[in-house]
N, C-alpha and C positions, 0 to 999 in steps of 0.2 A: 358526546361520545367519550367513553372512558377506556383508555388503553392500559394494559398491564405490561410491565417490563418482561421481556423474554430472556433477559440476560441472567445467566446462572452464576452465582458467586463462586462456585467451585470450578469454573472454567479457568484454565491457565491464562494468565495475562498475555495479551497480544495474539491469542489464538485466532486463526482464520475462521470467520463466521459468515453467515448469510449477509451480514452488513458490509462485507467487503465487495468492491467492484473489481472484477478481473479485466485487465486491459490486454488485448491481444497484440502480437508483434506488429501488425499493420498499423496500429494506433500509436505505438511508442517508438518503433524502429529498432527495438531490442530483440534479441533472439530467444526470449523467454517471456513468461507471463508476469506482469506486475499487478499486484493487488493494492488498492488504495481504500481508505476508509475514513469515516469521521471518528472523532475521539471516543464517543460512546462510553465515557467513564474510565477510560484507560488512565493509568497513573504515570505513564511515560509521555514524552513529547512525540511529535509526529514521526511516523515510521511508514515504510512500505514493506510489503512482503513480496517475494519472488518465488517462482516455481517453473520447472521446465514445461509443464502443461497445465491446462485449466482445471483438471480434476485434482482437487485438493488432497494431497497426501502429506501429512505433517512431517514425515521423514525427509521429504524433498523440498520443503519450504525453508527459505532463509528470510531473516528479518534485518532490515537496515534502518538505522536512525538517520534523520535528515539534517538535524541541527546540533552538532556538526555531523556531516556525513560519515557513517562508519558502520561496519558489520556489527550486529548485535548477537544473533544466535541462529541456530538451525543449520541448514545446508548452505555452505558458502559458495558463492560464484567464483569462477576463475578470475585471476587478476585482470584480464582483458574485459571480461564481462562486468566486473566491478567498476572499472573506469568508464565503460559505456553507461552503466546505470547512474554513476555520479554525474556524467554529462547531461543525461536526461533529467535527473533531479534538479541540477542547477538551472536548466532551461525552464523548468516547470515549478520551481520551488514556491513561488507566490501562490499559484493555483492550488498546489498540494496542501499548503498551510491553511489557506482560506477554506478549503474543503474540510480539512481536519477539524478546524475550529467551528465549523458550521456557518461561517460567513457566506459560503456557497452552500445552499441548503439541499440542492438536488444534484444527484449524480450526473444526469444528462447535461446540466449546466457546466459542471466540471469537465466533462468529456469534451464539450465544445471548445473549451479553453486550452486543453492540453495539446502540446506540440510534439511531434516525433523528432528524433534526432536524425 
């Protein structure tokens, strides 16, 4: 089977795509949606995106780097929400990094390993 890449070179780096898995509040314990993904050619280190709802609107999405944890761009969470996201990231950093690098190949395997705060 021969697969073609669907990645467009003119897409903004770090943009939310179909390759991102959205995690609902019940899975994370956070009051917003967290999007995780595999690296897929990104030029930056592991990141997560956040949004108030699962319908992706770029103006409402924020991006956070994980190593070290910091806000990168987009819509910024409140200070309390940022602390909660940081606690969730710390609790799940190993899984998030292994999923990003492809050491965890399947989304459902990553989901089984992630823990809520």
